[in-house]
C-alpha positions as CSV (number, residue, x, y, z in Angstrom):
1,X,52.0,122.0,135.4
2,X,53.9,118.8,134.4
3,X,57.0,119.5,132.3
4,X,58.8,117.0,130.0
5,X,62.2,118.7,130.5
6,X,63.9,120.9,133.0
7,X,66.7,122.7,131.1
8,X,69.5,124.0,133.3
9,X,71.1,126.9,131.5
10,X,69.9,129.2,128.7
11,X,73.0,129.4,126.6
12,X,72.9,128.2,123.0
13,X,72.7,124.5,123.9
14,X,69.8,124.8,126.3
15,X,67.9,127.4,124.2
16,X,68.2,125.4,120.9
17,X,67.1,122.2,122.7
18,X,64.1,124.0,124.4
19,X,63.0,125.5,121.0
20,X,63.1,122.1,119.2
21,X,61.2,120.3,121.9
22,X,58.6,123.1,122.2
23,X,58.1,122.9,118.4
24,X,57.6,119.1,118.8
25,X,54.9,119.7,121.4
26,X,57.0,119.0,124.5
27,X,56.8,121.2,127.6
28,X,60.0,122.6,128.8
29,X,61.0,124.8,131.8
30,X,64.4,126.6,131.7
31,X,66.3,127.9,134.7
32,X,69.5,130.0,134.8
33,X,71.7,131.2,137.7
34,X,72.4,134.4,135.9
35,X,70.1,137.4,135.7
36,X,69.8,137.1,131.9
37,X,69.4,134.5,129.2
38,X,72.1,133.7,126.7
39,X,75.0,132.4,128.7
40,X,78.3,133.7,127.5
41,X,77.0,134.9,124.1
42,X,74.8,137.5,125.9
43,X,74.9,140.9,124.4
44,X,73.4,144.1,125.9
45,X,72.8,147.5,124.4
46,X,74.8,150.3,125.9
47,X,75.0,153.8,124.5
48,X,73.5,152.5,121.3
49,X,76.2,149.8,121.0
50,X,75.7,146.0,121.3
51,X,78.3,145.0,123.9
52,X,79.5,141.4,124.0
53,X,79.5,141.1,127.8
54,X,81.5,137.9,128.1
55,X,84.1,138.4,125.3
56,X,84.0,138.5,121.5
57,X,81.8,136.0,119.7
58,X,82.0,135.8,116.0
59,X,79.7,133.3,114.3
60,X,81.3,131.1,111.7
61,X,80.5,127.8,110.1
62,X,80.9,125.7,107.0
63,X,77.7,123.8,107.8
64,X,74.9,125.2,105.6
65,X,72.3,123.5,107.7
66,X,73.5,125.3,110.8
67,X,73.9,128.6,108.9
68,X,70.3,128.4,107.6
69,X,69.1,127.5,111.1
70,X,70.5,130.5,112.9
71,X,69.4,132.8,110.0
72,X,65.8,131.9,111.0
73,X,66.3,133.8,114.2
74,X,68.5,136.8,113.1
75,X,69.8,138.7,110.2
76,X,73.6,138.4,110.0
77,X,75.9,141.2,108.8
78,X,79.0,140.5,106.7
79,X,81.6,141.1,109.5
80,X,84.9,139.3,108.9
81,X,87.1,138.6,111.9
82,X,90.5,140.2,111.1
83,X,92.3,140.8,114.4
84,X,95.6,142.6,114.8
85,X,98.4,141.9,117.2
86,X,100.4,144.5,119.1
87,X,103.9,143.6,120.2
88,X,105.5,146.6,121.8
89,X,105.5,149.3,119.1
90,X,104.9,146.8,116.3
91,X,101.6,145.9,114.8
92,X,100.9,142.6,112.9
93,X,98.0,141.1,111.1
94,X,96.4,137.8,112.2
95,X,96.2,135.0,111.4
96,X,99.9,134.5,110.4
97,X,99.9,135.4,106.7
98,X,101.8,137.3,104.1
99,X,100.9,140.7,105.7
100,X,102.4,139.4,108.9
101,X,105.5,138.1,107.3
102,X,106.0,141.2,105.1
103,X,105.9,143.5,108.2
104,X,108.1,141.2,110.3
105,X,110.9,140.5,107.7
106,X,110.5,143.1,104.9
107,X,109.7,140.5,102.3
108,X,107.1,140.3,99.5
109,X,106.7,136.7,98.2
110,X,105.5,133.4,99.7
111,X,108.8,131.8,98.7
112,X,110.7,134.3,100.8
113,X,108.5,133.7,103.8
114,X,108.7,129.9,103.5
115,X,112.5,130.1,103.3
116,X,112.7,132.1,106.5
117,X,110.3,130.0,108.4
118,X,111.9,126.7,107.2
119,X,115.4,128.0,108.3
120,X,114.1,129.0,111.8
121,X,112.3,125.7,112.2
122,X,115.4,123.7,111.3
123,X,117.5,125.8,113.8
124,X,115.0,125.1,116.6
125,X,114.0,121.6,115.6
126,X,113.2,119.1,118.4
127,X,112.4,115.6,117.3
128,X,109.9,114.9,119.9
129,X,108.6,118.2,121.4
130,X,107.9,117.9,125.1
131,X,106.3,121.3,125.7
132,X,104.4,124.0,123.9
133,X,107.5,126.1,123.3
134,X,109.3,123.3,121.5
135,X,106.2,122.5,119.5
136,X,105.6,126.1,118.5
137,X,109.3,126.6,117.4
138,X,109.0,123.4,115.3
139,X,105.9,124.8,113.6
140,X,106.6,128.5,113.0
141,X,110.2,129.3,114.0
142,X,111.5,131.7,116.6
143,X,110.4,135.1,115.3
144,X,106.7,134.3,115.1
145,X,106.8,132.4,118.3
146,X,108.6,135.1,120.4
147,X,106.4,138.0,119.1
148,X,103.0,136.5,118.5
149,X,102.7,133.2,120.4
150,X,104.7,133.1,123.6
151,X,103.5,136.1,125.7
152,X,99.8,135.8,124.7
153,X,99.8,132.0,125.4
154,X,101.5,132.4,128.8
155,X,98.9,135.0,129.8
156,X,96.0,132.9,128.5
157,X,97.1,129.8,130.4
158,X,98.8,131.4,133.4
159,X,102.1,129.5,133.1
160,X,105.3,129.3,131.0
161,X,105.1,127.8,127.6
162,X,107.8,125.4,128.7
163,X,105.4,124.1,131.3
164,X,102.5,123.7,128.9
165,X,101.9,120.4,127.1
166,X,102.8,120.4,123.4
167,X,99.4,119.1,122.3
168,X,97.7,122.4,123.0
169,X,99.0,123.7,119.7
170,X,99.1,120.6,117.4
171,X,99.2,123.1,114.6
172,X,99.4,126.8,114.0
173,X,97.7,128.3,111.0
174,X,100.3,129.7,108.6
175,X,99.0,131.1,105.3
176,X,101.1,132.3,102.5
177,X,98.5,134.6,101.1
178,X,97.7,138.3,101.8
179,X,94.4,137.3,103.5
180,X,93.5,138.6,107.0
181,X,90.3,136.6,107.4
182,X,90.9,134.7,110.6
183,X,88.4,131.9,109.7
184,X,88.2,129.8,106.6
185,X,84.5,128.9,107.0
186,X,82.1,129.7,104.2
187,X,79.6,131.5,106.4
188,X,80.5,134.2,108.9
189,X,79.0,137.2,110.5
190,X,77.5,138.9,113.6
191,X,73.7,138.9,114.2
192,X,72.4,142.4,113.7
193,X,71.2,143.6,117.1
194,X,73.3,141.1,119.0
195,X,73.0,137.5,120.1
196,X,70.5,138.0,122.9
197,X,67.7,138.4,120.3
198,X,68.5,134.9,118.9
199,X,68.1,133.4,122.4
200,X,64.9,135.3,123.1
201,X,63.4,134.0,119.9
202,X,64.5,130.4,120.6
203,X,62.9,130.6,124.0
204,X,59.7,132.3,122.9
205,X,56.9,130.5,124.6
206,X,59.2,128.6,127.0
207,X,58.9,129.6,130.7
208,X,62.3,130.8,132.1
209,X,63.3,131.3,135.8
210,X,66.4,133.5,136.2
211,X,68.8,133.9,139.1
212,X,68.1,130.4,140.2
213,X,70.8,127.8,140.8
214,X,70.0,124.1,140.1
215,X,70.6,123.0,143.6
216,X,68.6,125.9,145.0
217,X,65.8,125.0,142.6
218,X,65.7,121.4,143.9
219,X,65.6,122.5,147.5
220,X,63.0,125.2,147.2
221,X,59.3,124.8,147.7
222,X,56.2,127.1,147.8
223,X,56.0,129.2,144.7
224,X,58.7,127.4,142.7
225,X,58.3,123.9,141.2
226,X,59.3,120.6,142.8
227,X,61.5,118.0,141.1
228,X,58.7,115.6,140.4
229,X,57.1,118.1,138.0
230,X,59.6,117.2,135.2
231,X,60.6,113.9,133.6
232,X,64.1,114.6,132.4
233,X,66.9,117.2,133.1
234,X,69.2,118.7,130.4
235,X,72.1,119.9,132.4
236,X,74.5,122.4,130.8
237,X,76.4,123.4,133.9
238,X,79.8,122.1,135.2
239,X,79.7,118.4,135.3
240,X,82.0,118.2,138.4
241,X,79.9,120.8,140.2
242,X,76.8,118.7,139.6
243,X,78.4,115.8,141.5
244,X,79.6,118.2,144.3
245,X,83.2,117.7,143.1
246,X,83.3,114.3,144.7
247,X,86.1,113.1,142.5
248,X,88.0,116.4,142.6
249,X,87.8,119.7,140.7
250,X,88.3,119.8,136.9
251,X,90.5,122.7,136.0
252,X,89.3,125.7,134.0
253,X,90.6,129.1,133.0
254,X,88.5,132.1,133.8
255,X,88.4,135.7,132.5
256,X,88.0,139.1,134.1
257,X,86.5,141.9,132.0
258,X,87.2,145.6,132.4
259,X,84.7,147.6,130.5
260,X,85.1,151.3,129.7
261,X,82.7,153.8,128.1
262,X,84.6,156.5,126.2
263,X,82.4,159.5,125.6
264,X,83.2,161.5,122.6
265,X,85.6,158.9,121.2
266,X,84.2,157.6,117.9
267,X,87.0,155.2,117.2
268,X,89.4,154.0,119.9
269,X,91.5,151.4,118.1
270,X,90.2,151.1,114.5
271,X,89.4,147.4,114.8
272,X,87.0,145.1,116.8
273,X,89.7,142.9,118.2
274,X,93.3,143.9,119.1
275,X,95.5,141.3,120.8
276,X,98.4,142.3,123.0
277,X,101.1,139.6,122.8
278,X,103.8,140.9,125.2
279,X,103.8,139.1,128.5
280,X,104.2,142.3,130.5
281,X,100.8,143.7,129.2
282,X,98.4,142.2,131.7
283,X,95.4,141.8,129.4
284,X,95.3,139.6,126.3
285,X,93.1,141.8,124.1
286,X,90.9,144.8,123.8
287,X,87.5,144.6,122.2
288,X,85.9,147.7,120.6
289,X,82.3,146.5,120.3
290,X,80.9,149.0,117.8
291,X,83.2,147.6,115.0
292,X,81.3,144.3,115.1
293,X,78.4,146.1,113.5
294,X,80.3,148.9,111.6
295,X,79.0,151.4,114.1
296,X,79.3,155.2,113.6
297,X,78.2,156.3,117.1
298,X,79.9,159.3,118.5
299,X,81.0,157.3,121.6
300,X,82.5,153.9,122.0
301,X,82.7,151.0,124.5
302,X,85.8,148.9,125.0
303,X,86.5,145.8,127.0
304,X,89.9,144.6,128.2
305,X,90.2,140.9,128.8
306,X,92.3,139.5,131.7
307,X,92.8,135.8,131.9
308,X,92.6,134.5,135.5
309,X,92.9,131.3,137.5
310,X,89.5,129.7,138.1
311,X,88.3,129.1,141.7
312,X,84.9,128.0,142.9
313,X,82.4,130.7,142.4
314,X,84.2,132.1,139.4
315,X,82.9,131.8,135.9
316,X,84.6,128.9,134.0
317,X,85.4,129.8,130.4
318,X,88.0,127.4,129.1
319,X,88.4,123.7,130.1
320,X,92.0,122.7,130.6
321,X,92.0,119.6,128.5
322,X,95.3,118.1,129.4
323,X,95.7,114.4,130.1
324,X,95.1,114.7,133.9
325,X,91.8,116.7,133.5
326,X,90.6,114.6,130.6
327,X,91.1,111.4,132.7
328,X,89.2,113.0,135.5
329,X,86.4,114.1,133.2
330,X,86.0,110.5,131.9
331,X,85.4,109.4,135.5
332,X,82.7,112.1,135.9
333,X,81.3,111.0,132.5
334,X,80.9,107.5,133.9
335,X,79.0,108.9,136.8
336,X,76.9,110.9,134.5
337,X,76.0,107.8,132.4
338,X,74.5,106.2,135.4
339,X,72.5,109.3,136.5
340,X,68.9,108.5,135.9
341,X,67.0,110.9,133.6
342,X,69.8,113.5,133.4
343,X,71.6,114.4,130.2
344,X,74.7,116.5,130.3
345,X,75.5,118.8,127.3
346,X,77.2,121.9,126.2
347,X,80.6,123.2,126.9
348,X,80.6,122.7,130.7
349,X,78.5,119.6,130.7
350,X,80.9,118.0,128.2
351,X,84.1,119.6,129.5
352,X,85.0,120.6,126.0
353,X,85.4,123.9,124.2
354,X,82.9,124.3,121.4
355,X,82.5,126.9,118.7
356,X,78.9,128.2,118.5
357,X,78.0,126.2,115.4
358,X,79.1,123.0,117.0
359,X,77.1,123.7,120.1
360,X,74.0,124.2,117.9
361,X,74.7,120.9,116.0
362,X,75.1,119.0,119.3
363,X,71.9,120.4,120.7
364,X,69.9,119.6,117.5
365,X,71.4,116.1,117.5
366,X,70.3,115.5,121.1
367,X,66.8,116.9,120.4
368,X,66.4,114.6,117.4
369,X,67.6,111.6,119.4
370,X,65.2,112.4,122.2
371,X,62.2,112.7,119.8
372,X,63.2,109.5,117.9
373,X,63.4,107.6,121.2
374,X,59.8,108.6,122.0
375,X,58.3,107.5,118.8
């Protein structure tokens, strides 16, 4: 069979593109190196609980078109992301809001909170912040920085805040209301039954080959297809890996997940997401998956997340978008622009962190551009 598109990766970007092209009468084939579809939003049912296998994913958007689009493939519940932070024996609400400040300083009003933050900002003021620590102190003062920013950030990035560039936190959300909703987007929720069902519906009618790396696919013969059986490639993997790292490796941060089933424990931590902000706690957060869907199962599943340095063969989760890496990416992007009949997209293909709604929007935009170019 002749295919119009080979789509490398069955995460949101690849799945949305495949669906749109299939609906337009184009033939697509998807491959994925993992043993399942869905990329990092894959969820699997364990002990009656939908487990987010690659970290917590909460869908949020202010784009009604995107919200209406995803609701074609799933029913969403009314989950609101309201994480809490643990600093030693202290517990704080996130994002930084009046609940946070009231607990931290024993105050009640926004004016009191503003006065304390302003005083601490002036005490720590640096005219031209040269690192993340100086930038954070300029934004929120010492108390919030020391307890809720410093340790978590150093774990996440694997280095001291004094060695991280200031631009990583151009701003920190500070809200002077008693509102624990982490996102300000109009539409929020978790798909009932998990994210995998969305991907499966998007890929319905599209052939998928799993546990197949792109290079392996191109080399293979016999039962699998040959490169000349498709016209164009949509590549959602790592752009530097595609070019065999010929210009050098882009930097990423990885994650290690430690999953635990707690039989007979109906409620481990009382919240879906709990961040641990002290540097000497090795993990950044614990996810209790049942709370994403208001579960009342007699048991529970938790996952501890450990940030890690990325090395070849590891899963890349976060691009390190500093000046050096962005410059290297632009050189790879120049190579990609000259690559015949290959389009790079998604988080890894674009070397850019995307929220889920932005991934969908980018994929829809590409699909429309492709169809318009063919008319």
